[in-house]
N, C-alpha and C positions, 0 to 999 in steps of 0.2 A: 477608573473602571466604569463609572457610570457613562462617561462620554463615549467610551469604547462600545458599551452596550447599545447606546443610542445610534451609533454609527452602524452597528450590525443590524439593528432594527430597521434603519433606513434602507439598507440593502435588501433586507427581507421583504419590506413592503413596497419596494419600487416596482412599477410596471415595466414590462420589457422595453418599451420605447423610452423609458426614463433612465434605464440602468446605467448607460455610459455616463450620463450627466451626474448621477448620484455617486458613481465610483470616483469621479474627479473631486466631488465635494468632500467625501469622507476619507480620501487618501491620507490627509494630514493626520488623522486620528490613528492610523495604522503605522505611520512612519517609524515611530520609536517604540512600538509595541513588541514585547518579547513573547515567545510562544506560550509561556505559562499564563501571562495576563490574558492572552487570546483564549486559551483553553478554559480559564475560569469564567470569562465573560460568556462564552458559549454555554458553559455548564449552567450558569444562572438563567440564561434564556430558556433552556430546557426545563429547569425547575419552575419557570414562570409560564410554561405551557407550549413552547415551540416544540414540535415533534422532532425526533431524531432524523427522520427522512428529510424534513424541511431543512434541518441544520446541515445535513450533508450537501444539499443543493446550495445553501448559503455559504458553506465552506468553500465550494468551488468558486463562488463569486468573490469572496474576500481574499482567497488565495491568489486570484488573478490580480487583485489590487496590491497585494503585499509581496508578490513573487520575487521581485528584484531584491528587496530588503532581506527577506527570509533566506534566500539563496546565498546572499553575500555573508550574512551572519553565520550560516551553517558551514560555509567554506573556511571560515576562520578558526573553526574548532580543530584542535590538535590533540590526538589521543594515541597512546601506545597501541600496537596491533593486537595486543592481548585483551584490550578492554572490550566488554560486551557490545558496546555501541560500534566499535570498529569492526567486530566480527559480523554484526548484523548488516552494516553498510557494505562490507566486502561481499557478503552473500547477495546483497541487492545488485551489485555489479554483475555477478554471474547470472542472476535471474533475468536481468534486463537484456544481457547478451542472448540468452535463450528465448526471450520474448521476440527479439528481432529475427532469430532463426525460425521461430514458429510462424511469424508473419510471412517470411520469405517462402516457407514451405506451402502455405495456403495459396500464395500467388502462383506458385508453380503447379499445384494441383488444379487450380482453376482453369488452366489452359490445356489440360489433357482430358481424355474422355474414357480412360480405362485403367484398371489396376495394372495391366501389363505394362503400360507406358509410364505408370507412376510408382513402380516397385521401389525405387530408391527413396523417393519422397515419403512413401508410406512407412518404410523402415525407419527413416529419420523421425517421422511423426510418432511412431511407437516409442522410440528412445526419449523424445522430448516429453511425451505425455507421462512417461514413467518418472522422468526428472521432476516434473512439476508436482507429482504426487509426493515425491521425496521432500520437497520444500515445505511440507506441512510441519516438519520439525522446526523450521525457522519460526513459523507462527506459534507453534506450541511453546517455544522458549519465550517468546514475547508474552504470551498469555499466562504462563505459569511462573515465570521468573521476574519479568519486568512490570507487567500491569498491576499485580498485587501491591508492589512497592509504591507505584504511583497512587493507587487508591488509598494506601495508608497515609499519604500526604494530602489527601483531600481531592485528588484529581480522579474523578470517578466516571464522568461521561465520555471523555475521549477514548479510554480503553474499551468502553461498551460499543462505541461506534466502530472502532477498529475490529473488535471481535465479530460484529455483524458482517463486516466486509470479509473477514477470514472465512466465516461459515459459507458465504456465497461463493467465494473463490473455490473452496474445497469441493462443493457440489459440482461446479463447472469443470474442475480438473478431473474429478472422478468420472463424469460423463464423457469427457474427451478421451480418457484412457480406455474406457469400456468400448467406445466406438472404434478407436484405433486398433485395439486388440481383436475385435470381432469383425473386422472389415470384410473378411471372406464371406460372411453371412448376408451381406447386403450387395445390391448393385452399386456401381460407381456413383451414379447420380444421387442415390439415397445417402451414400456415405458422405459425399461432398456437402449435401444439404444438412447433414447432421453435425459435421465438424465446423462449418463456416461460422454460424453465430457464436459458438463456444470460443473459437479462436479470436474472433473479433472482439468479444466481450473481454477476454483475458488480456489481449494485447493493449487494449485501451485502458481498462479499469485497474488492472494490476500495476501498470506503469504509473498511473496517477496516484494510486495508493502508496507506492514506494516513494514517490516525491513527497507526499504529505508526511510520511514517517521520517524520511531523511531531514526534512526542513522544518517540521513542527514537532512531531512526537519525540524524536531523539534529543533535539536541543532542549526541549522542555524537561525531559527526564534528567538530563545533565544539570539543569538548574536546581531541581528539587531533591534529588537523591544525594545522600551523604557518601563520602569516600568509602566508609566501611560497608555500606550497603552494596556497593558495586562488587565487592569481593564475594558477598553471598549470592548476588545475581550470577556471577561467573561460575560459582560452584554448581548452581542449579543448571546452568547452561551445559556444563560438562556431564552432569548426571543424565540429562535428556538426550544429549548427542547432537550431531551436526548433520546438515543435509548436503552441502555443496563442497566442503573441504574441511580438513581438520586444522584448527588454529596452529600456527607455527610452534607455540610453546608446549603443545602436547603431542606433536608428531613423533 
């Protein structure tokens, strides 16, 4: 653990021009690290004074170092379709498909100059903005069913970081939906200027957030939660409800 923390600190303290060199130096410390060890090392750094914002930046750096190893380990996980983690990951696939659609819509809107010419794209944008509001149930299930279990096992900081991300995404999704639904009250240029930074933020940051959940958060949860706990997590999932589809076993 101490070596891992020192490697994280090295990345944290590296100057931009030194970063590539430091990444190569510390890669060996991450090669056999599992997601739980990484989370606990990060947690200790926060307790020692590293801010959550700085840790988020650092997370992007060490994720780049560990990307291949983490992705390979996550791909080896085999779970039944009814497992809470399978449900979350299947929802992620649907969310990512709609992020691509959202990006494509913005590209199309950027080359027209009136609502008349963009009618179809605006209607699709309304549909997508509503979809992304509905995905709040996905985050709600993580925060109310999964995160408390992790915290009971002493994993406290990663859930807090993901909650902060969720709150930021919620605000952006709400703003996007409001602009999409009230587009007739604006001229087209104002409409485009309003939606562009929101869509660019969501398509970049939500995709990265999903990657971190699939390859770090969920494998970590599978390492620390007991079999019986997953049954309780699933009960809570069913009570909250689903956003993108109903799991096969309750259709």
